[in-house]
N, CA, C and O of each residue as an XYZ file, in Angstrom:
304
protein
N    -131.515   -140.867    -61.457
C    -130.790   -141.983    -60.869
C    -131.292   -143.262    -61.532
O    -132.494   -143.456    -61.712
N    -130.354   -144.124    -61.887
C    -130.738   -145.378    -62.529
C    -131.410   -146.303    -61.516
O    -131.248   -146.159    -60.304
N    -132.162   -147.248    -62.051
C    -132.832   -148.224    -61.180
C    -131.822   -149.064    -60.417
O    -132.044   -149.408    -59.256
N    -130.705   -149.397    -61.071
C    -129.671   -150.204    -60.415
C    -129.085   -149.435    -59.231
O    -128.912   -149.990    -58.146
N    -128.780   -148.152    -59.450
C    -128.218   -147.344    -58.361
C    -129.216   -147.207    -57.218
O    -128.839   -147.336    -56.053
N    -130.455   -146.954    -57.528
C    -131.482   -146.821    -56.492
C    -131.595   -148.112    -55.692
O    -131.702   -148.078    -54.466
N    -131.571   -149.254    -56.385
C    -131.672   -150.540    -55.691
C    -130.442   -150.782    -54.812
O    -130.569   -151.255    -53.683
N    -129.254   -150.458    -55.327
C    -128.039   -150.626    -54.532
C    -128.079   -149.772    -53.269
O    -127.722   -150.237    -52.187
N    -128.511   -148.529    -53.411
C    -128.600   -147.649    -52.244
C    -129.588   -148.192    -51.224
O    -129.319   -148.176    -50.023
N    -130.723   -148.668    -51.698
C    -131.720   -149.231    -50.786
C    -131.165   -150.453    -50.054
O    -131.327   -150.585    -48.840
N    -130.516   -151.337    -50.795
C    -129.986   -152.558    -50.187
C    -128.830   -152.231    -49.238
O    -128.709   -152.840    -48.175
N    -127.987   -151.278    -49.617
C    -126.863   -150.903    -48.757
C    -127.352   -150.317    -47.441
O    -126.728   -150.525    -46.400
N    -128.451   -149.592    -47.475
C    -128.973   -148.976    -46.245
C    -129.438   -150.018    -45.231
O    -129.595   -149.706    -44.051
N    -129.660   -151.251    -45.679
C    -130.098   -152.318    -44.786
C    -128.929   -153.051    -44.125
O    -129.131   -153.834    -43.197
N    -127.718   -152.799    -44.597
C    -126.545   -153.470    -44.027
C    -126.251   -152.946    -42.624
O    -126.587   -151.808    -42.296
N    -125.621   -153.786    -41.798
C    -125.166   -153.299    -40.492
C    -124.123   -152.198    -40.696
O    -123.493   -152.124    -41.751
N    -123.945   -151.353    -39.696
C    -123.062   -150.193    -39.797
C    -121.649   -150.565    -40.251
O    -121.079   -149.896    -41.113
N    -121.089   -151.615    -39.680
C    -119.721   -152.009    -40.035
C    -119.620   -152.409    -41.502
O    -118.632   -152.090    -42.163
N    -120.621   -153.095    -42.012
C    -120.598   -153.507    -43.412
C    -120.823   -152.319    -44.345
O    -120.269   -152.284    -45.443
N    -121.630   -151.347    -43.919
C    -121.800   -150.127    -44.725
C    -120.485   -149.362    -44.804
O    -120.129   -148.830    -45.855
N    -119.760   -149.310    -43.675
C    -118.463   -148.634    -43.665
C    -117.482   -149.350    -44.582
O    -116.736   -148.704    -45.317
N    -117.477   -150.672    -44.546
C    -116.588   -151.448    -45.417
C    -116.936   -151.208    -46.884
O    -116.045   -151.067    -47.722
N    -118.228   -151.163    -47.194
C    -118.678   -150.891    -48.556
C    -118.258   -149.492    -48.984
O    -117.786   -149.301    -50.105
N    -118.427   -148.519    -48.104
C    -118.057   -147.137    -48.425
C    -116.569   -147.044    -48.724
O    -116.173   -146.392    -49.690
N    -115.742   -147.686    -47.912
C    -114.299   -147.670    -48.134
C    -113.964   -148.324    -49.467
O    -113.127   -147.823    -50.217
N    -114.613   -149.433    -49.760
C    -114.377   -150.127    -51.026
C    -114.736   -149.234    -52.211
O    -114.012   -149.202    -53.206
N    -115.845   -148.511    -52.109
C    -116.253   -147.617    -53.192
C    -115.276   -146.456    -53.349
O    -114.935   -146.077    -54.469
N    -114.831   -145.896    -52.237
C    -113.861   -144.793    -52.303
C    -112.556   -145.276    -52.924
O    -111.984   -144.602    -53.780
N    -112.086   -146.446    -52.491
C    -110.846   -146.979    -53.060
C    -110.985   -147.289    -54.539
O    -110.026   -147.138    -55.296
N    -112.183   -147.727    -54.966
C    -112.377   -148.011    -56.389
C    -112.351   -146.727    -57.205
O    -112.088   -146.751    -58.408
N    -112.624   -145.618    -56.549
C    -112.614   -144.313    -57.222
C    -111.246   -143.651    -57.121
O    -110.718   -143.164    -58.120
N    -110.670   -143.631    -55.921
C    -109.423   -142.910    -55.656
C    -108.184   -143.791    -55.643
O    -107.065   -143.280    -55.680
N    -108.364   -145.085    -55.591
C    -107.238   -145.994    -55.424
C    -107.029   -146.276    -53.952
O    -107.565   -145.562    -53.104
N    -106.259   -147.304    -53.634
C    -106.033   -147.655    -52.223
C    -105.222   -146.571    -51.510
O    -104.481   -145.814    -52.138
N    -105.377   -146.514    -50.207
C    -104.629   -145.549    -49.395
C    -103.141   -145.838    -49.503
O    -102.732   -146.983    -49.699
N    -102.351   -144.810    -49.378
C    -100.895   -144.929    -49.399
C    -100.464   -145.865    -48.268
O    -100.895   -145.703    -47.127
N     -99.636   -146.817    -48.579
C     -99.206   -147.815    -47.592
C     -98.488   -147.187    -46.401
O     -98.480   -147.764    -45.314
N     -97.887   -146.014    -46.590
C     -97.138   -145.372    -45.518
C     -98.019   -144.527    -44.595
O     -97.536   -144.017    -43.584
N     -99.285   -144.375    -44.923
C    -100.153   -143.489    -44.154
C    -100.306   -143.964    -42.712
O    -100.160   -143.168    -41.784
N    -100.595   -145.233    -42.511
C    -100.775   -145.736    -41.143
C     -99.518   -145.525    -40.305
O     -99.598   -145.106    -39.150
N     -98.367   -145.814    -40.887
C     -97.108   -145.631    -40.157
C     -96.866   -144.156    -39.876
O     -96.396   -143.806    -38.793
N     -97.174   -143.295    -40.822
C     -96.997   -141.855    -40.624
C     -97.886   -141.353    -39.497
O     -97.445   -140.560    -38.665
N     -99.139   -141.808    -39.461
C    -100.041   -141.396    -38.384
C     -99.548   -141.922    -37.039
O     -99.613   -141.208    -36.038
N     -99.058   -143.154    -37.003
C     -98.549   -143.721    -35.748
C     -97.399   -142.869    -35.223
O     -97.344   -142.556    -34.033
N     -96.489   -142.497    -36.102
C     -95.347   -141.675    -35.682
C     -95.798   -140.291    -35.209
O     -95.273   -139.765    -34.228
N     -96.757   -139.711    -35.900
C     -97.258   -138.387    -35.506
C     -97.940   -138.447    -34.144
O     -97.763   -137.555    -33.314
N     -98.715   -139.495    -33.920
C     -99.380   -139.657    -32.616
C     -98.344   -139.814    -31.514
O     -98.466   -139.201    -30.453
N     -97.321   -140.633    -31.758
C     -96.266   -140.804    -30.759
C     -95.561   -139.479    -30.474
O     -95.256   -139.176    -29.321
N     -95.304   -138.698    -31.505
C     -94.641   -137.409    -31.328
C     -95.489   -136.487    -30.459
O     -94.979   -135.845    -29.540
N     -96.781   -136.425    -30.753
C     -97.664   -135.531    -29.995
C     -97.822   -135.988    -28.552
O     -97.803   -135.164    -27.638
N     -97.976   -137.283    -28.339
C     -98.087   -137.811    -26.973
C     -96.813   -137.509    -26.201
O     -96.867   -137.156    -25.023
N     -95.672   -137.645    -26.857
C     -94.401   -137.330    -26.218
C     -94.316   -135.873    -25.800
O     -93.844   -135.569    -24.705
N     -94.773   -134.956    -26.671
C     -94.775   -133.533    -26.330
C     -95.632   -133.264    -25.100
O     -95.259   -132.467    -24.239
N     -96.768   -133.923    -25.019
C     -97.658   -133.747    -23.865
C     -96.981   -134.297    -22.610
O     -96.959   -133.642    -21.568
N     -96.427   -135.511    -22.721
C     -95.800   -136.158    -21.562
C     -94.612   -135.355    -21.037
O     -94.379   -135.312    -19.829
N     -93.862   -134.721    -21.932
C     -92.703   -133.929    -21.519
C     -93.078   -132.522    -21.079
O     -92.211   -131.752    -20.666
N     -94.356   -132.176    -21.162
C     -94.812   -130.854    -20.747
C     -94.431   -129.754    -21.725
O     -94.417   -128.579    -21.357
N     -94.124   -130.116    -22.959
C     -93.723   -129.130    -23.962
C     -94.902   -128.336    -24.506
O     -94.738   -127.235    -25.033
N     -96.067   -128.898    -24.372
C     -97.283   -128.196    -24.818
C     -98.344   -128.350    -23.746
O     -98.297   -129.273    -22.933
N     -99.293   -127.440    -23.755
C    -100.400   -127.565    -22.804
C    -101.679   -127.812    -23.591
O    -101.876   -127.287    -24.686
N    -102.526   -128.617    -23.004
C    -103.782   -128.961    -23.645
C    -104.836   -127.902    -23.333
O    -104.829   -127.293    -22.263
N    -105.727   -127.698    -24.276
C    -106.824   -126.743    -24.099
C    -108.117   -127.545    -24.103
O    -108.362   -128.311    -25.035
N    -108.957   -127.382    -23.067
C    -110.228   -128.110    -23.036
C    -111.077   -127.798    -24.275
O    -111.082   -126.673    -24.776
N    -111.783   -128.807    -24.747
C    -112.583   -128.667    -25.957
C    -113.572   -127.523    -25.908
O    -113.731   -126.804    -26.895
N    -114.250   -127.336    -24.764
C    -115.239   -126.255    -24.686
C    -114.580   -124.888    -24.845
O    -115.181   -123.970    -25.402
N    -113.354   -124.749    -24.360
C    -112.632   -123.489    -24.526
C    -112.241   -123.270    -25.997
O    -112.316   -122.154    -26.510
N    -111.830   -124.336    -26.652
C    -111.489   -124.239    -28.077
C    -112.695   -123.751    -28.874
O    -112.572   -122.850    -29.703
N    -113.856   -124.345    -28.622
C    -115.053   -123.960    -29.365
C    -115.489   -122.532    -29.032
O    -115.975   -121.814    -29.906
N    -115.318   -122.118    -27.777
C    -115.636   -120.740    -27.401
C    -114.756   -119.764    -28.176
O    -115.239   -118.758    -28.695
N    -113.464   -120.069    -28.250
C    -112.548   -119.210    -29.004
C    -112.926   -119.163    -30.485
O    -112.910   -118.097    -31.102
N    -113.260   -120.306    -31.043
C    -113.661   -120.348    -32.459
C    -114.915   -119.526    -32.714
O    -115.002   -118.793    -33.699
N    -115.890   -119.658    -31.811
C    -117.131   -118.880    -31.987
C    -116.851   -117.381    -31.957
O    -117.441   -116.615    -32.719
N    -115.948   -116.970    -31.072
C    -115.582   -115.549    -31.017
C    -114.941   -115.099    -32.322
O    -115.266   -114.028    -32.834
N    -114.045   -115.897    -32.857
C    -113.384   -115.547    -34.110
C    -114.366   -115.485    -35.278
O    -114.269   -114.608    -36.136
N    -115.297   -116.408    -35.301
C    -116.230   -116.493    -36.422
C    -117.411   -115.546    -36.262
O    -118.082   -115.208    -37.237
N    -117.662   -115.118    -35.022
C    -118.833   -114.298    -34.722
C    -118.640   -112.892    -35.097
O    -119.539   -112.073    -34.907
């Protein structure tokens, strides 16, 4: 690891959590490019669709502990 990278990592670790998250996002975007502009709208629509299904009783919710129990059985 270069000295510059080591110093950056050390200095970044001293930032408050929100600023570290902002830095991480900036680094990811510099590598992958900015997020698709339609992503936020797509997620909003998907959330509305799922909430609507729950409100209309079209689906039933499964408690988290039951989900994990089922997963452990499948993986065990």
